[in-house]
C-alpha positions in Angstrom: 78.8 88.6 126.7 80.2 92.0 125.5 81.5 92.2 122.1 85.3 93.1 121.8 86.5 95.9 119.4 89.4 95.0 117.2 91.7 96.9 115.0 91.4 96.1 111.2 93.9 96.8 108.5 93.4 98.6 105.2 92.7 95.4 103.1 89.9 94.4 105.5 88.5 98.0 105.6 88.3 97.9 101.8 86.5 94.6 101.8 84.0 95.8 104.5 83.1 99.0 102.9 83.6 98.3 99.2 86.0 101.2 98.6 89.4 101.2 97.1 92.6 102.4 98.9 92.6 105.8 97.3 89.0 106.6 98.2 89.4 105.5 101.8 92.3 107.8 102.2 90.5 110.7 100.3 87.5 110.3 102.7 89.7 110.1 105.7 91.6 113.2 104.7 88.3 115.1 104.2 87.0 114.0 107.7 84.3 111.9 106.0 85.6 108.5 107.1 86.9 107.3 110.5 90.5 108.2 111.2 93.2 105.6 111.6 94.4 104.7 115.0 98.3 104.5 115.5 99.2 101.2 116.9 102.9 101.6 116.7 105.6 103.7 115.0 104.8 102.2 111.5 101.4 100.5 112.2 98.0 102.0 111.8 94.6 100.5 111.6 90.9 101.3 112.0 88.7 100.3 114.8 86.0 97.9 113.7 83.4 99.7 115.7 84.2 103.0 114.0 83.8 101.3 110.7 80.5 99.6 111.7 79.1 103.1 112.9 80.2 104.6 109.6 78.4 101.9 107.6 75.3 102.3 109.7 75.1 106.0 109.1 75.4 105.4 105.4 72.7 102.8 105.6 70.6 105.3 107.4 71.1 107.9 104.8 73.6 110.0 106.6 77.0 111.3 105.3 79.0 110.9 108.7 
């Protein structure tokens, strides 16, 4: 069975990566963290697959 990607909101991103709100937005602005996906006019989230790839790169010693 194929895994389904899902959108995760900021509070869950912070829990998954162990960073605070400000740091997540700083890294995003510098292009060092996955960008948000606009889901609606006032709703944005991150794709879980992008967060997992970012974590895997960190674990492997990469900065991307």
